[in-house]
FILUM-906572 format. One record per atom (N, C-alpha, C, O): z, y, x negated; residue in one letter. Coordinates in Angstrom, 3 decimals. Example, Ala and Ser with C-alpha at 12.3 -4.5 7.8 and 13.67 -1.06 7.14 Angstrom:
{node {7.800,-5.690,-13.190},A}
{node {7.800,-4.500,-12.300},A}
{node {7.800,-3.300,-13.200},A}
{node {8.465,-3.319,-14.236},A}
{node {7.080,-2.250,-12.850},S}
{node {7.140,-1.060,-13.670},S}
{node {7.870,0.030,-12.900},S}
{node {8.039,1.138,-13.409},S}
***
This chain:
{node {-1.680,-34.662,-22.427},X}
{node {-2.425,-33.934,-22.926},X}
{node {-3.068,-32.935,-21.223},X}
{node {-3.344,-31.748,-21.049},X}
{node {-3.085,-34.224,-20.216},X}
{node {-3.434,-34.127,-18.876},X}
{node {-1.894,-32.883,-18.500},X}
{node {-2.025,-31.691,-18.224},X}
{node {-1.062,-33.359,-18.570},X}
{node {0.583,-32.247,-18.051},X}
{node {0.518,-31.056,-18.691},X}
{node {1.141,-30.169,-18.107},X}
{node {-0.202,-30.627,-20.020},X}
{node {-0.338,-29.524,-20.363},X}
{node {-1.610,-28.769,-19.518},X}
{node {-1.432,-27.657,-19.020},X}
{node {-2.503,-29.260,-19.442},X}
{node {-3.651,-28.477,-18.840},X}
{node {-3.801,-28.383,-17.267},X}
{node {-4.620,-27.576,-16.828},X}
{node {-3.157,-29.057,-16.505},X}
{node {-2.919,-29.070,-15.197},X}
{node {-2.482,-27.432,-14.790},X}
{node {-3.192,-26.567,-14.278},X}
{node {-1.046,-27.358,-15.221},X}
{node {-0.402,-26.462,-14.889},X}
{node {-1.106,-25.218,-15.318},X}
{node {-1.467,-24.371,-14.501},X}
{node {-1.332,-25.093,-16.814},X}
{node {-2.312,-24.218,-16.800},X}
{node {-3.559,-23.649,-15.916},X}
{node {-3.846,-22.500,-15.581},X}
{node {-4.202,-24.937,-15.666},X}
{node {-5.502,-24.606,-14.689},X}
{node {-5.004,-23.849,-13.590},X}
{node {-5.598,-22.850,-13.186},X}
{node {-3.443,-24.468,-12.844},X}
{node {-3.164,-23.878,-11.634},X}
{node {-3.153,-22.395,-11.584},X}
{node {-3.615,-21.600,-10.766},X}
{node {-2.010,-22.137,-13.508},X}
{node {-2.031,-20.453,-13.230},X}
{node {-2.745,-19.593,-13.372},X}
{node {-2.560,-18.379,-13.298},X}
{node {-4.257,-20.609,-13.745},X}
{node {-5.097,-19.382,-13.996},X}
{node {-5.959,-19.497,-12.281},X}
{node {-6.354,-18.542,-11.610},X}
{node {-6.037,-20.779,-11.980},X}
{node {-6.369,-20.421,-10.324},X}
{node {-5.493,-19.596,-9.469},X}
{node {-5.699,-19.253,-8.305},X}
{node {-4.598,-19.362,-10.140},X}
{node {-3.576,-18.783,-9.013},X}
{node {-3.744,-17.239,-9.335},X}
{node {-3.799,-16.481,-8.367},X}
{node {-3.837,-16.668,-10.715},X}
{node {-3.888,-15.545,-10.822},X}
{node {-5.021,-14.793,-10.465},X}
{node {-5.041,-13.566,-10.362},X}
{node {-6.205,-15.753,-10.230},X}
{node {-7.413,-15.292,-9.883},X}
{node {-7.686,-15.391,-8.064},X}
{node {-8.760,-15.154,-7.512},X}
{node {-6.801,-15.675,-7.595},X}
{node {-6.925,-15.879,-6.153},X}
{node {-7.566,-16.880,-5.570},X}
{node {-7.902,-16.872,-4.386},X}
{node {-7.848,-18.132,-6.657},X}
{node {-8.497,-18.908,-6.055},X}
{node {-7.623,-20.026,-5.158},X}
{node {-8.207,-20.614,-4.247},X}
{node {-6.371,-20.274,-5.405},X}
{node {-5.396,-21.261,-4.591},X}
{node {-5.660,-21.097,-2.833},X}
{node {-5.875,-19.929,-2.513},X}
{node {-5.668,-21.827,-1.991},X}
{node {-5.889,-21.317,-0.729},X}
{node {-4.645,-21.222,-0.393},X}
{node {-3.655,-21.917,-0.623},X}
{node {-4.909,-19.856,0.430},X}
{node {-3.279,-19.386,0.871},X}
{node {-2.918,-18.491,0.087},X}
{node {-2.351,-17.699,0.840},X}
{node {-2.844,-17.921,-1.320},X}
{node {-2.478,-17.515,-2.218},X}
{node {-3.203,-15.960,-1.817},X}
{node {-4.380,-15.980,-1.457},X}
{node {-2.386,-14.474,-1.899},X}
{node {-2.933,-13.451,-1.583},X}
{node {-2.881,-12.658,-3.012},X}
{node {-1.705,-12.681,-3.374},X}
{node {-3.738,-11.920,-4.032},X}
{node {-3.108,-11.608,-4.941},X}
{node {-3.634,-10.147,-5.038},X}
{node {-4.856,-10.051,-5.155},X}
{node {-3.166,-9.396,-5.019},X}
{node {-3.621,-7.609,-5.432},X}
{node {-4.266,-7.513,-5.768},X}
{node {-4.502,-8.338,-6.650},X}
{node {-5.425,-6.337,-5.491},X}
{node {-6.041,-5.778,-6.486},X}
{node {-5.407,-5.113,-7.349},X}
{node {-4.464,-4.583,-6.762},X}
{node {-5.404,-4.833,-8.474},X}
{node {-4.974,-4.481,-9.884},X}
{node {-5.038,-2.436,-9.216},X}
{node {-4.009,-1.761,-9.186},X}
{node {-6.308,-1.921,-8.819},X}
{node {-6.384,-0.878,-8.872},X}
{node {-5.296,-0.228,-7.265},X}
{node {-5.317,0.970,-6.986},X}
{node {-4.626,-1.040,-6.584},X}
{node {-3.812,-0.928,-5.612},X}
{node {-2.186,-0.983,-6.250},X}
{node {-1.250,-1.235,-5.491},X}
{node {-1.958,-0.709,-7.786},X}
{node {-0.690,-1.065,-8.419},X}
{node {0.253,-2.078,-7.485},X}
{node {1.365,-1.993,-6.964},X}
{node {-0.742,-3.028,-7.556},X}
{node {0.063,-4.061,-7.421},X}
{node {0.579,-4.850,-5.878},X}
{node {1.078,-5.970,-5.772},X}
{node {0.331,-4.047,-4.977},X}
{node {0.355,-3.759,-3.469},X}
{node {-0.728,-4.255,-2.860},X}
{node {-1.816,-4.394,-3.419},X}
{node {-0.453,-4.581,-1.542},X}
{node {-1.288,-4.860,-0.661},X}
{node {-2.068,-3.753,0.250},X}
{node {-1.381,-2.767,0.516},X}
{node {-3.009,-3.760,0.617},X}
{node {-3.630,-2.757,1.429},X}
{node {-3.379,-2.645,2.798},X}
{node {-3.638,-3.634,3.485},X}
{node {-2.823,-1.412,3.466},X}
{node {-2.274,-1.555,4.686},X}
{node {-3.364,-1.727,5.625},X}
{node {-4.463,-1.308,5.262},X}
{node {-3.264,-2.250,6.732},X}
{node {-4.404,-2.652,7.687},X}
{node {-4.137,-1.522,9.186},X}
{node {-3.153,-1.175,9.839},X}
{node {-5.370,-1.287,9.221},X}
{node {-5.365,-0.315,10.565},X}
{node {-6.421,-1.180,11.824},X}
{node {-7.640,-1.335,11.749},X}
{node {-5.643,-1.572,12.761},X}
{node {-6.620,-2.607,13.987},X}
{node {-7.014,-1.581,14.538},X}
{node {-6.767,-0.414,14.234},X}
{node {-7.979,-2.205,15.817},X}
{node {-8.149,-1.903,16.498},X}
{node {-7.248,-0.777,17.214},X}
{node {-6.018,-0.777,17.282},X}
{node {-8.001,0.036,17.653},X}
{node {-6.273,0.909,19.043},X}
{node {-6.262,0.010,20.231},X}
{node {-7.142,-0.591,20.849},X}
{node {-4.901,0.126,20.348},X}
{node {-4.271,-0.280,21.427},X}
{node {-4.538,0.110,22.946},X}
{node {-4.586,-0.550,23.984},X}
{node {-4.676,1.317,22.673},X}
{node {-4.943,2.137,24.026},X}
{node {-6.179,2.733,24.155},X}
{node {-6.252,3.743,23.455},X}
{node {-7.269,2.472,24.842},X}
{node {-8.667,3.255,24.722},X}
{node {-8.335,4.838,24.747},X}
{node {-7.716,5.164,25.760},X}
{node {-8.592,5.792,23.929},X}
{node {-8.313,7.051,24.012},X}
{node {-9.123,7.783,24.987},X}
{node {-8.652,8.625,25.752},X}
{node {-10.792,7.319,24.922},X}
{node {-11.657,7.915,26.064},X}
{node {-11.168,8.019,27.662},X}
{node {-11.088,8.915,28.502},X}
{node {-10.849,6.393,27.588},X}
{node {-10.226,6.373,29.069},X}
{node {-8.500,6.803,29.352},X}
{node {-7.743,6.427,30.248},X}
{node {-8.290,7.647,28.304},X}
{node {-6.838,8.087,28.500},X}
{node {-7.098,9.381,28.970},X}
{node {-6.132,9.886,29.542},X}
{node {-8.165,10.112,28.900},X}
{node {-8.658,11.464,28.964},X}
{node {-8.493,12.043,30.572},X}
{node {-9.264,11.504,31.366},X}
{node {-7.890,12.722,30.940},X}
{node {-7.881,13.163,32.422},X}
{node {-9.135,13.744,33.204},X}
{node {-9.147,13.749,34.434},X}
{node {-9.802,14.052,32.726},X}
{node {-11.333,15.157,33.040},X}
{node {-11.971,14.214,32.890},X}
{node {-11.705,13.532,31.900},X}
{node {-13.311,13.679,33.991},X}
{node {-14.229,12.773,33.901},X}
{node {-15.421,13.340,32.866},X}
{node {-16.485,12.815,32.538},X}
{node {-14.879,14.493,32.520},X}
{node {-16.592,15.249,31.359},X}
{node {-15.729,15.124,30.660},X}
{node {-16.049,14.003,30.264},X}
{node {-14.461,15.430,29.908},X}
{node {-13.978,14.238,28.676},X}
{node {-14.377,13.224,28.449},X}
{node {-15.170,12.972,27.542},X}
{node {-13.894,12.419,29.249},X}
{node {-14.134,11.049,29.215},X}
{node {-15.313,10.936,28.645},X}
{node {-15.399,10.335,27.574},X}
{node {-16.398,11.473,29.236},X}
{node {-18.123,10.911,29.125},X}
{node {-18.408,11.717,27.965},X}
{node {-19.281,11.122,27.334},X}
{node {-18.105,12.726,27.416},X}
{node {-17.976,13.470,26.010},X}
{node {-17.366,12.479,24.904},X}
{node {-18.022,12.084,23.940},X}
{node {-15.855,12.076,25.192},X}
{node {-15.379,11.247,24.435},X}
{node {-15.982,9.459,24.204},X}
{node {-15.564,8.700,23.329},X}
{node {-16.792,9.204,25.005},X}
{node {-17.474,8.063,24.990},X}
{node {-18.939,8.049,24.108},X}
{node {-19.387,7.105,23.457},X}
{node {-19.628,9.606,24.330},X}
{node {-20.360,9.891,23.521},X}
{node {-20.204,9.946,22.001},X}
{node {-21.010,9.600,21.138},X}
{node {-19.057,10.430,21.883},X}
{node {-18.804,10.653,20.483},X}
{node {-18.236,9.509,20.311},X}
{node {-18.618,9.171,19.191},X}
{node {-17.604,8.749,20.692},X}
{node {-17.128,7.323,19.732},X}
{node {-18.510,6.400,19.795},X}
{node {-18.614,5.422,19.055},X}
{node {-19.375,6.704,20.558},X}
{node {-20.786,5.986,20.215},X}
{node {-21.512,6.484,19.016},X}
{node {-22.436,5.793,18.586},X}
{node {-21.219,7.546,18.455},X}
{node {-21.722,8.208,17.526},X}
{node {-20.984,8.031,16.329},X}
{node {-21.471,7.875,15.209},X}
{node {-19.506,8.069,16.696},X}
{node {-18.973,7.837,15.563},X}
{node {-18.917,6.030,14.898},X}
{node {-18.857,5.661,13.725},X}
{node {-18.961,5.276,16.056},X}
{node {-19.796,3.745,15.654},X}
{node {-20.845,3.767,14.707},X}
{node {-20.774,3.209,13.613},X}
{node {-22.063,4.570,15.224},X}
{node {-23.390,4.118,14.602},X}
{node {-22.755,4.923,13.129},X}
{node {-23.079,4.324,12.104},X}
{node {-22.255,5.667,12.999},X}
{node {-21.792,6.294,11.468},X}
{node {-20.855,5.266,10.796},X}
{node {-21.091,4.580,9.801},X}
{node {-19.960,5.299,11.407},X}
{node {-19.046,3.875,10.514},X}
{node {-19.475,2.863,9.695},X}
{node {-19.126,2.345,8.634},X}
{node {-20.918,2.664,11.062},X}
{node {-22.004,1.204,10.231},X}
{node {-22.950,1.594,9.817},X}
{node {-23.925,0.961,10.224},X}
{node {-23.253,2.673,8.915},X}
{node {-24.191,3.093,8.208},X}
{node {-23.410,3.366,6.859},X}
{node {-24.125,3.241,5.865},X}
{node {-22.299,3.658,6.654},X}
{node {-21.672,4.131,5.729},X}
{node {-21.707,2.800,4.853},X}
{node {-21.996,1.713,5.353},X}
{node {-21.375,2.978,3.437},X}
{node {-21.325,1.760,2.681},X}
{node {-20.549,1.900,1.185},X}
{node {-20.504,3.073,0.816},X}
{node {-19.943,0.962,0.274},X}
{node {-18.850,1.183,-0.706},X}
{node {-19.535,2.278,-1.463},X}
{node {-20.758,2.386,-1.547},X}
{node {-18.808,2.945,-1.916},X}
{node {-18.776,4.398,-2.925},X}
{node {-19.157,5.291,-1.999},X}
{node {-19.204,6.433,-2.457},X}
{node {-19.601,5.146,-0.266},X}
{node {-19.665,6.830,0.038},X}
{node {-18.154,7.415,-0.011},X}
{node {-17.137,6.744,-0.186},X}
{node {-18.233,8.785,0.179},X}
{node {-17.081,9.713,0.599},X}
{node {-17.527,10.179,1.708},X}
{node {-18.657,10.596,1.964},X}
{node {-16.234,10.066,2.636},X}
{node {-16.058,10.692,4.255},X}
{node {-14.757,11.343,3.886},X}
{node {-13.974,11.234,2.942},X}
{node {-14.843,12.356,5.432},X}
{node {-13.789,12.764,5.567},X}
{node {-13.099,12.821,7.260},X}
{node {-13.613,13.103,8.342},X}
{node {-11.651,12.390,6.837},X}
{node {-10.929,11.560,7.832},X}
{node {-10.382,12.659,8.942},X}
{node {-9.985,12.234,10.027},X}
{node {-10.368,13.841,8.704},X}
{node {-9.708,15.047,9.374},X}
{node {-10.461,16.300,9.177},X}
{node {-10.766,16.466,7.996},X}
{node {-10.817,17.149,9.906},X}
{node {-11.361,18.197,9.686},X}
{node {-12.683,18.568,9.906},X}
{node {-12.912,19.586,10.559},X}
{node {-13.823,17.713,9.337},X}
{node {-15.270,17.561,9.940},X}
{node {-15.574,16.376,9.758},X}
{node {-16.399,16.139,8.876},X}
{node {-14.946,15.165,10.611},X}
{node {-15.829,13.855,10.485},X}
{node {-16.806,13.858,11.097},X}
{node {-16.965,14.530,12.117},X}
{node {-17.705,13.059,10.560},X}
{node {-19.030,12.620,10.620},X}
{node {-20.150,13.345,10.521},X}
{node {-21.291,13.114,10.923},X}
{node {-19.598,14.432,9.819},X}
{node {-20.649,15.212,9.302},X}
{node {-21.187,14.986,8.026},X}
{node {-20.415,14.552,7.170},X}
{node {-22.578,15.234,7.674},X}
{node {-22.882,14.749,6.300},X}
{node {-22.486,15.300,5.330},X}
{node {-22.889,16.430,5.054},X}
{node {-21.764,14.769,4.711},X}
{node {-21.299,14.936,3.042},X}
{node {-19.989,15.541,3.663},X}
{node {-19.963,15.697,4.884},X}
{node {-18.966,15.870,2.948},X}
{node {-17.486,16.146,2.479},X}
{node {-17.499,17.838,2.419},X}
{node {-17.742,18.385,1.343},X}
{node {-17.265,18.519,3.453},X}
{node {-17.812,19.911,3.230},X}
{node {-16.124,20.525,3.043},X}
{node {-15.153,19.861,3.408},X}
{node {-16.008,22.000,2.363},X}
{node {-14.863,23.000,2.800},X}
{node {-13.576,22.850,3.679},X}
{node {-12.385,23.085,3.474},X}
{node {-14.419,22.277,4.929},X}
{node {-13.259,22.253,6.221},X}
{node {-12.448,20.781,5.982},X}
{node {-11.371,20.697,6.572},X}
{node {-12.744,19.956,5.409},X}
{node {-12.597,18.440,5.081},X}
{node {-10.674,18.891,4.817},X}
{node {-10.332,19.745,3.999},X}
{node {-9.768,18.185,5.608},X}
{node {-8.170,18.059,5.300},X}
{node {-7.894,16.946,4.546},X}
{node {-7.010,16.852,3.695},X}
{node {-9.088,15.672,5.061},X}
{node {-8.549,14.414,4.263},X}
{node {-9.882,13.811,3.842},X}
{node {-10.784,13.573,4.645},X}
{node {-9.952,13.580,2.543},X}
{node {-11.180,13.030,1.933},X}
{node {-10.967,11.376,1.389},X}
{node {-10.061,11.025,0.633},X}
{node {-11.961,10.525,1.929},X}
{node {-11.669,9.453,1.278},X}
{node {-12.686,8.554,0.956},X}
{node {-13.659,8.674,1.700},X}
{node {-12.817,7.482,-0.113},X}
{node {-13.545,6.646,-0.819},X}
{node {-13.667,5.434,-0.234},X}
{node {-12.661,4.739,-0.087},X}
{node {-14.986,4.973,0.211},X}
{node {-14.990,3.557,0.327},X}
{node {-14.995,2.901,-0.847},X}
{node {-15.677,3.041,-1.862},X}
{node {-13.662,1.768,-0.394},X}
{node {-14.064,0.911,-1.960},X}
{node {-14.273,-0.389,-1.889},X}
{node {-14.356,-1.144,-2.858},X}
{node {-14.389,-0.761,-0.446},X}
{node {-14.651,-2.099,-0.322},X}
{node {-14.880,-2.251,0.971},X}
{node {-14.081,-1.602,1.647},X}
{node {-15.810,-2.972,1.704},X}
{node {-16.029,-3.424,2.972},X}
{node {-16.524,-4.838,3.288},X}
{node {-17.247,-5.564,2.605},X}
{node {-15.852,-5.104,4.728},X}
{node {-16.118,-6.651,5.025},X}
{node {-16.480,-6.663,6.476},X}
{node {-16.575,-5.645,7.161},X}
{node {-16.688,-7.958,6.923},X}
{node {-17.102,-8.070,8.010},X}
{node {-16.289,-7.299,9.095},X}
{node {-15.219,-7.758,9.495},X}
{node {-16.972,-5.721,9.736},X}
{node {-16.360,-4.764,10.612},X}
{node {-15.270,-4.062,10.178},X}
{node {-14.573,-3.455,10.992},X}
{node {-14.993,-4.061,8.848},X}
{node {-14.050,-3.290,8.239},X}
{node {-14.096,-2.657,7.221},X}
{node {-14.630,-3.340,6.346},X}
{node {-13.805,-1.679,6.871},X}
{node {-13.848,-0.529,5.671},X}
{node {-12.216,-0.306,4.763},X}
{node {-11.184,0.230,5.168},X}
{node {-12.362,-0.621,4.117},X}
{node {-11.624,-0.409,2.768},X}
{node {-11.613,1.209,2.159},X}
{node {-12.435,1.655,1.359},X}
{node {-10.205,2.119,2.891},X}
{node {-10.575,3.478,2.360},X}
{node {-9.414,3.907,0.865},X}
{node {-8.388,3.309,0.542},X}
{node {-9.798,4.645,0.460},X}
{node {-8.651,5.214,-0.645},X}
{node {-8.854,6.494,-0.688},X}
{node {-9.866,7.091,-1.056},X}
{node {-7.569,7.025,-0.188},X}
{node {-7.530,8.272,0.165},X}
{node {-7.702,9.085,-1.093},X}
{node {-7.092,8.716,-2.096},X}
{node {-8.576,10.303,-1.149},X}
{node {-8.476,10.665,-2.566},X}
{node {-8.047,11.991,-2.531},X}
{node {-7.784,12.352,-3.678},X}
{node {-7.837,12.996,-1.590},X}
{node {-7.361,13.899,-1.324},X}
{node {-6.881,14.357,0.081},X}
{node {-7.618,14.143,1.044},X}
{node {-5.715,14.960,0.246},X}
{node {-5.134,15.405,1.653},X}
{node {-4.440,16.919,1.539},X}
{node {-4.013,17.541,0.567},X}
{node {-4.503,17.189,2.739},X}
{node {-3.753,18.883,2.725},X}
{node {-2.449,18.832,3.698},X}
{node {-2.058,18.093,4.602},X}
{node {-2.042,19.848,3.131},X}
{node {-0.595,19.469,3.952},X}
{node {-0.452,19.299,5.457},X}
{node {-1.104,20.028,6.203},X}
{node {0.225,18.535,5.853},X}
{node {0.526,18.420,7.057},X}
{node {-0.181,16.959,7.626},X}
{node {-0.141,16.546,8.785},X}
{node {-0.727,16.421,6.648},X}
{node {-1.738,15.084,7.498},X}
{node {-0.481,13.499,6.934},X}
{node {0.471,13.324,6.173},X}
{node {-1.188,12.826,7.759},X}
{node {-0.423,11.584,7.736},X}
{node {-0.765,10.703,6.620},X}
{node {-0.092,9.703,6.370},X}
{node {-1.653,10.998,6.036},X}
{node {-2.478,10.349,4.583},X}
{node {-1.558,10.814,3.277},X}
{node {-0.864,11.819,3.120},X}
{node {-1.773,9.906,2.576},X}
{node {-1.153,10.441,0.877},X}
{node {-2.220,9.711,0.460},X}
{node {-2.628,8.594,0.775},X}
{node {-2.749,10.861,-0.604},X}
{node {-3.242,10.430,-1.962},X}
{node {-2.845,9.242,-2.643},X}
{node {-1.700,8.863,-2.887},X}
{node {-4.334,8.503,-3.020},X}
{node {-4.053,7.384,-3.460},X}
{node {-3.841,5.962,-2.269},X}
{node {-4.127,4.806,-2.578},X}
{node {-3.399,6.292,-1.176},X}
{node {-3.264,5.313,-0.187},X}
{node {-4.527,4.368,-0.127},X}
{node {-5.686,4.781,-0.146},X}
{node {-4.210,3.259,-0.064},X}
{node {-5.441,2.105,0.483},X}
{node {-5.016,1.413,1.702},X}
{node {-4.083,0.671,2.009},X}
{node {-6.212,2.010,2.387},X}
{node {-6.111,1.303,3.846},X}
{node {-6.975,0.841,4.642},X}
{node {-7.818,1.681,4.957},X}
{node {-7.174,-0.700,5.338},X}
{node {-8.568,-1.268,5.364},X}
{node {-8.429,-0.939,7.294},X}
{node {-7.387,-0.957,7.949},X}
{node {-9.501,-0.729,7.682},X}
{node {-9.801,-0.017,8.433},X}
{node {-10.927,-0.599,9.546},X}
{node {-12.125,-0.486,9.286},X}
{node {-10.488,-1.212,10.765},X}
{node {-11.863,-1.692,11.750},X}
{node {-12.704,-0.802,11.943},X}
{node {-12.359,0.323,11.583},X}
{node {-13.906,-0.937,12.484},X}
{node {-14.762,-0.238,12.651},X}
{node {-14.589,0.670,13.977},X}
{node {-15.281,1.668,14.175},X}
{node {-13.488,0.167,14.950},X}
{node {-13.087,0.741,15.989},X}
{node {-11.998,1.547,15.618},X}
{node {-12.030,2.638,16.187},X}
{node {-10.964,1.375,14.797},X}
{node {-9.799,2.413,14.164},X}
{node {-10.372,3.166,13.731},X}
{node {-10.120,4.302,14.134},X}
{node {-11.373,3.025,12.765},X}
{node {-12.038,4.532,12.477},X}
{node {-12.691,5.325,13.288},X}
{node {-12.516,6.533,13.131},X}
{node {-13.650,4.837,14.407},X}
{node {-13.818,6.060,15.014},X}
{node {-12.667,6.645,15.682},X}
{node {-12.364,7.833,15.792},X}
{node {-11.960,5.392,16.194},X}
{node {-10.661,6.527,16.695},X}
{node {-10.036,7.115,16.482},X}
{node {-9.368,7.815,17.244},X}
{node {-9.999,7.017,14.637},X}
{node {-9.369,8.170,14.147},X}
{node {-9.914,9.493,14.033},X}
{node {-9.333,10.494,13.611},X}
{node {-11.290,9.374,14.527},X}
{node {-12.662,10.460,14.198},X}
{node {-11.998,11.452,15.445},X}
{node {-11.591,12.614,15.460},X}
{node {-12.130,10.159,16.674},X}
{node {-12.092,10.824,18.090},X}
{node {-10.844,11.653,17.918},X}
{node {-10.796,12.799,18.365},X}
{node {-9.791,11.074,17.252},X}
{node {-8.063,11.939,17.278},X}
{node {-8.344,13.464,16.721},X}
{node {-7.941,14.572,17.074},X}
{node {-9.170,13.027,15.749},X}
{node {-9.281,14.369,14.683},X}
{node {-9.824,15.522,15.383},X}
{node {-9.577,16.717,15.225},X}
{node {-10.899,14.719,16.479},X}
{node {-11.886,15.891,17.131},X}
{node {-10.654,16.810,18.437},X}
{node {-10.895,17.922,18.908},X}
{node {-9.755,16.204,18.671},X}
{node {-8.996,16.381,19.614},X}
{node {-8.795,15.707,20.394},X}
{node {-7.961,16.167,21.174},X}
{node {-9.195,14.613,20.679},X}
{node {-9.146,14.009,22.120},X}
{node {-7.738,13.189,21.943},X}
{node {-7.730,12.382,21.014},X}
{node {-6.709,13.288,22.622},X}
{node {-5.541,12.810,22.319},X}
{node {-5.262,11.716,23.413},X}
{node {-6.198,11.513,24.186},X}
{node {-4.141,10.998,23.589},X}
{node {-3.557,10.332,24.418},X}
{node {-2.682,10.822,25.168},X}
{node {-1.566,11.096,24.727},X}
{node {-3.039,11.032,26.497},X}
{node {-2.068,11.877,27.288},X}
{node {-0.885,10.788,28.301},X}
{node {-0.022,11.307,29.009},X}
***
């Protein structure tokens, strides 16, 4: 009896992700793991040549970080077009849904994109707070020169 019960118990534990070190993808991701977008390697604001642009960029990054820390699961946000505005407006080029949250990171499901975007519909991405704020700075026109 023990030889039958133990393999069955291990199979159930593995399928639910209970075995240490075993990653089980979520069903809603089509059996794939969500890509991870980590903190930016280069400080976008420090890369601005003009001191006024650097200052404005830093202010916007602070606002972006405050915005990112306020959103929660089930919120919809705009990644390109009108980042950090209340609600998703018609100017939004990439609409995302926050499907999960962890310590210092958010999982986004891309719901709608328009031509020319690097995002794809139904793409799942884990963003750190700093990476998401940096994405908004990029959308606002702060480039890495």
